[in-house]
C-alpha positions in Angstrom: 93.5 97.8 111.5 93.1 100.8 113.8 91.3 100.2 117.1 90.4 103.9 117.4 89.4 104.8 113.9 85.7 104.2 114.5 84.3 107.5 113.3 85.5 106.8 109.8 82.6 106.3 107.4 82.6 102.9 105.8 84.6 102.6 102.6 83.5 99.1 101.9 80.0 98.0 101.5 78.5 94.5 102.1 77.4 92.8 98.9 73.9 91.6 98.2 74.3 88.6 100.4 75.3 90.6 103.5 71.8 91.1 104.8 71.3 87.4 105.0 74.4 87.2 107.1 73.0 89.5 109.9 73.2 87.9 113.2 70.0 86.4 114.6 70.9 85.6 118.2 69.6 86.0 121.7 71.6 88.1 124.1 74.8 86.2 124.9 74.4 83.7 122.1 77.0 83.5 119.4 76.1 80.7 117.0 76.1 82.8 113.9 79.6 84.0 114.6 81.0 80.6 113.8 79.4 80.6 110.3 80.9 82.0 107.1 79.7 85.6 106.7 77.8 86.8 103.7 79.6 88.0 100.6 81.2 91.4 100.6 83.0 93.4 98.0 85.4 96.3 97.9 84.1 99.7 96.7 85.8 103.0 96.7 84.8 105.5 99.4 85.6 109.2 99.7 88.7 110.5 101.4 88.5 109.9 105.1 88.4 113.0 107.4 91.6 114.5 108.9 94.0 113.0 106.5 97.3 114.9 106.2 99.0 113.9 103.0 102.8 114.5 102.7 103.8 117.8 101.2 107.0 116.5 99.7 107.6 113.5 97.5 109.3 110.6 99.2 113.1 110.4 98.9 114.6 107.5 96.9 115.3 104.4 98.8 118.2 102.0 98.6 118.4 99.8 95.5 117.0 96.7 97.3 114.0 98.4 98.8 110.8 96.4 98.6 108.0 98.1 96.6 104.5 97.8 98.3 101.1 98.2 96.7 98.7 99.5 99.3 95.2 97.9 98.8 92.6 100.0 100.6 93.1 103.7 101.2 91.1 104.1 104.4 92.0 106.0 107.6 94.5 103.5 109.0 96.4 103.2 105.7 96.5 107.0 105.2 97.0 108.2 108.7 99.2 105.5 110.2 100.9 103.1 107.8 101.7 105.0 104.7 103.4 107.9 106.5 105.7 105.4 108.2 107.2 104.2 104.9 109.5 107.3 105.1 111.0 105.8 108.3 111.6 102.4 106.8 115.0 101.6 105.5 114.0 99.0 103.0 110.3 99.6 102.0 108.5 102.1 99.9 105.1 102.8 98.4 105.2 101.6 94.8 101.5 101.4 93.9 98.1 102.1 95.4 94.7 100.4 94.9 91.3 102.0 95.4 87.8 102.2 93.9 87.8 106.0 94.1 89.5 107.7 91.2 89.8 111.1 93.0 91.5 109.5 96.0 93.8 107.6 93.7 94.9 110.8 92.1 95.3 112.8 95.4 97.2 110.0 97.2 99.2 109.0 94.1 100.4 112.5 93.6 101.3 113.0 97.2 103.4 109.7 97.4 104.9 110.0 93.9 103.1 106.9 92.6 103.1 107.1 88.8 99.6 107.0 87.1 100.3 103.5 85.6 100.7 102.1 89.2 97.4 103.4 90.4 94.9 100.6 90.2 91.2 100.2 90.7 89.7 97.1 92.3 88.4 96.1 88.8 91.8 96.1 87.1 93.9 94.9 90.0 95.0 91.8 88.1 97.2 94.0 85.9 99.5 94.5 88.9 101.0 91.1 88.0 103.1 92.8 85.3 104.1 95.8 87.4 107.7 95.2 88.2 107.8 98.1 90.7 105.6 96.0 93.0 107.2 93.2 95.1 104.5 93.0 97.8 100.9 93.8 98.5 99.7 95.3 101.8 96.1 94.4 102.4 94.5 97.2 104.5 90.9 96.4 103.7 88.1 95.4 106.2 88.7 92.0 107.7 86.0 90.2 105.6 87.9 91.0 102.5 91.3 89.8 103.6 91.1 86.3 102.3 89.9 87.1 98.8 92.3 89.9 98.2 95.2 87.9 99.6 94.5 85.2 97.1 94.3 87.7 94.3 97.7 89.2 95.3 99.3 85.7 95.3 97.7 85.0 92.0 99.5 88.1 90.7 102.8 86.7 92.0 103.2 89.2 94.9 104.2 88.7 98.5 101.5 89.6 101.0 101.4 91.6 104.3 97.9 91.3 105.6 96.3 93.4 108.4 94.9 91.7 111.4 92.7 89.7 112.0 94.1 87.5 109.2 90.5 86.6 108.2 87.1 85.8 109.7 87.5 82.0 109.9 90.2 79.4 110.3 89.1 77.9 106.9 89.8 81.3 105.2 93.2 81.4 106.9 94.0 77.9 105.7 93.0 79.0 102.2 95.3 82.0 102.3 98.3 79.9 103.5 97.7 77.3 100.8 97.6 80.1 98.1 100.9 81.5 99.3 102.5 78.1 99.1 101.2 77.5 95.6 102.6 80.9 94.5 105.9 80.4 96.4 105.3 83.8 98.0 105.6 84.9 101.6 102.6 85.8 103.9 102.9 87.9 107.0 100.2 89.2 109.4 100.5 92.8 110.5 100.7 92.2 114.3 102.5 95.5 114.9 102.9 94.9 118.7 105.6 92.4 118.0 107.7 95.3 116.8 106.7 97.8 119.5 109.5 98.5 122.1 107.6 97.9 125.3 105.9 94.8 124.1 109.2 93.5 122.8 110.8 94.2 126.3 107.8 92.5 128.0 108.4 89.4 125.9 112.0 89.3 127.0 111.2 89.9 130.7 108.7 87.1 130.7 111.2 84.8 129.0 113.5 85.7 131.9 110.8 84.8 134.5 110.9 88.4 135.7 107.7 88.0 137.7 108.5 84.4 138.8 106.1 81.7 137.8 103.2 83.2 135.9 99.9 82.8 137.6 97.5 85.3 136.1 97.2 87.4 132.9 94.5 90.1 132.6 93.9 92.1 129.4 91.3 94.7 128.6 90.8 96.4 125.2 87.7 98.5 125.1 86.1 101.8 124.2 82.6 103.2 123.7 81.6 103.4 120.1 79.5 106.4 119.0 76.2 106.1 117.3 76.4 104.1 114.1 75.0 101.2 112.1 76.2 98.4 109.8 75.4 100.6 106.7 77.7 103.4 108.1 80.6 101.6 109.8 82.2 98.4 108.6 83.3 97.5 112.1 79.7 96.7 113.0 78.9 95.0 109.7 79.0 91.2 110.2 80.1 90.4 106.7 83.1 92.8 106.9 84.0 92.6 110.6 83.1 89.2 111.9 81.8 89.0 115.5 82.8 92.5 116.7 85.4 93.8 119.2 87.1 90.5 119.7 88.5 90.4 116.1 89.2 94.1 116.0 90.5 95.3 119.3 90.4 92.3 121.6 92.9 90.4 119.4 95.6 92.6 120.9 94.8 91.2 124.3 94.6 87.6 122.9 98.0 88.1 121.3 99.5 89.6 124.5 98.3 86.7 126.5 99.9 84.2 124.2 103.3 85.9 123.8 103.6 86.7 127.5 102.5 83.2 128.6 104.6 81.6 125.9 102.3 78.6 125.7 99.0 77.6 124.2 95.8 77.3 126.2 94.4 73.9 126.9 90.8 75.2 127.5 88.7 78.3 126.9 85.4 79.5 128.5 83.7 82.6 127.3 80.6 84.8 127.3 79.2 87.4 124.9 76.7 90.2 125.3 74.6 92.2 122.8 72.2 94.9 124.1 68.8 94.6 122.5 67.5 97.3 120.1 70.9 99.1 119.7 71.7 99.7 116.0 75.4 99.5 116.7 75.0 95.9 117.7 72.3 94.7 115.3 74.9 92.3 113.7 77.7 92.0 116.2 78.4 91.5 119.9 79.1 94.5 122.1 81.2 92.7 124.6 83.2 89.5 124.8 85.0 88.1 127.9 86.9 84.8 128.0 89.2 82.8 130.3 92.1 80.8 129.0 93.7 78.1 131.1 97.3 77.1 130.2 99.0 73.7 130.8 101.3 75.4 133.4 98.3 76.3 135.5 98.4 80.0 134.6 95.1 81.6 133.7 94.4 84.5 131.3 91.2 86.7 131.7 90.5 88.6 128.5 87.8 91.4 128.1 87.0 93.5 125.0 84.1 95.8 124.4 82.7 98.4 122.0 80.4 99.7 124.7 82.4 100.6 127.8 84.9 103.3 128.9 88.2 103.1 127.2 91.0 100.8 128.3 94.1 99.3 126.8 95.7 97.3 129.6 97.8 94.1 129.9 98.8 92.7 133.3 100.9 89.7 134.1 101.2 88.5 137.7 103.5 85.8 138.9 104.9 84.4 142.2 107.4 87.2 142.7 106.1 90.2 140.9 103.9 91.8 138.3 104.2 93.4 134.9 101.7 96.2 134.1 101.3 97.7 130.6 99.0 100.7 130.5 98.5 101.7 127.7 99.7 98.5 126.3 99.4 98.4 122.5 98.7 101.9 121.3 100.2 103.6 118.3 102.3 105.8 120.7 103.0 106.5 124.3 102.8 103.0 125.7 104.0 102.6 129.3 105.1 99.6 131.3 106.0 99.0 135.0 107.7 95.9 136.5 107.1 95.5 140.2 109.1 92.9 142.2 108.9 93.2 146.0 109.8 96.8 146.8 111.4 97.5 143.5 109.6 99.3 140.8 111.0 99.7 137.3 109.3 102.0 134.8 109.5 101.7 131.0 108.2 104.4 128.7 106.6 106.2 127.3 108.1 104.2 124.6 108.9 105.5 121.1 106.1 103.3 120.0 105.7 104.7 116.5 108.8 102.8 115.4 106.7 99.7 115.4 105.3 100.5 111.9 108.6 101.0 110.1 110.1 98.0 111.9 107.2 95.8 110.7 107.8 96.9 107.1 111.5 96.4 107.3 111.0 93.0 108.9 108.9 91.8 106.0 111.3 93.4 103.5 114.2 91.4 105.1 112.2 88.2 104.8 111.6 88.9 101.1 115.1 89.9 100.2 117.2 87.8 102.6 114.9 84.9 103.4 114.8 85.7 107.2 112.1 84.0 109.3 108.9 85.9 109.7 107.9 86.6 113.3 104.2 86.8 112.6 103.5 84.4 109.7 100.1 83.2 108.4 100.3 80.2 110.7 100.1 82.6 113.7 97.0 84.3 112.2 95.4 80.8 111.7 96.2 79.9 115.3 94.5 83.0 116.6 91.4 82.5 114.4 91.1 79.0 115.8 91.1 80.4 119.3 88.6 83.1 118.4 86.3 80.3 117.0 86.7 78.4 120.3 85.8 81.6 122.3 82.6 82.0 120.2 81.8 78.3 120.6 82.1 78.5 124.3 80.0 81.7 124.4 77.3 79.9 122.4 77.1 76.7 124.4 78.0 78.0 127.8 80.5 75.2 128.1 84.3 75.1 128.4 86.0 74.2 125.1 89.0 71.9 125.3 91.8 72.5 122.9 94.6 70.6 121.1 98.1 72.2 121.2 97.5 73.7 117.7 94.4 75.5 118.8 91.9 73.2 117.2 89.0 72.0 119.3 89.0 68.5 120.8 86.2 66.3 119.7 
């Protein structure tokens, strides 16, 4: 989900068990982050601020267009993803799901969704008989991804799930197994894989444009305004997990992996939580980690909810460097390749195409059986690495990894 949409009031509330899931940890400790969070449930919230609904009904799509049901009508869905369906060649909004009847009416009218395809969380199971819907797009807080993905598969629909895939590797495995049982496809919405500069960066690194890779540095951070777990789901443990790592820092983790083009063999990490700050009553404020790869390259990752903003990825090799700043934004991403005295600039890229490309990619996988770039197995891999980061932060020790991201015993 959006890394900047932090002023949005929560539209999901933790269930009765969420209080018991609050973190009890000393500064820098992270033991509770490896535990299954408390129960959480989806509830309808009011329309987010500053939403501009379309003034005209969407134009009809081609006959093989994939119909999506959007589950969760928060700021990211309404301000970023749903408007991009108009740019997709093979995807359209066929249904919407929310616990707020007024929002269902307003959004449904704006997007031409018929009343019979506007679902509440309570009657979601009825979507199984809605032939307009081929796929479900889960745009709920992270702590709800696993449960609602399973519900979508039970209804016989394909699933596009926002990042992070879930809050634990066990949940990810559950989601993958549910998709296989249903014989339906699962894709994780890692939009940067469809963003022009990031795609170009992957190609350049595959061509050894900076020589042999030696160092990767990533920073994804901003300073969150005053809030608390009851106001903002991103600081609610049951809904968000450990904090900035799963939300914003996952872009840096992803970039390190697709630019290094190998899995780390070890991870060391630290975490920080300032005492007495309501924003961080349940989550960490800052996480930093170092990944060492079999090639000898090292990645240094930093993410924070309590520092000046940054969205930077740097790759330095034996003959040059690749600098992305901003690296993974919704728009305006820039990139520079420096080799010796040569300097090649890329951008600002037409980054907004990443949303429609992502939708069409999943549509192609559904209709034509093409391979998914960002499957559930990738989401599982990333959660295993996140768990390793938290384990290292808790113990103060380096964690050794197997090639699939699981921890060595």
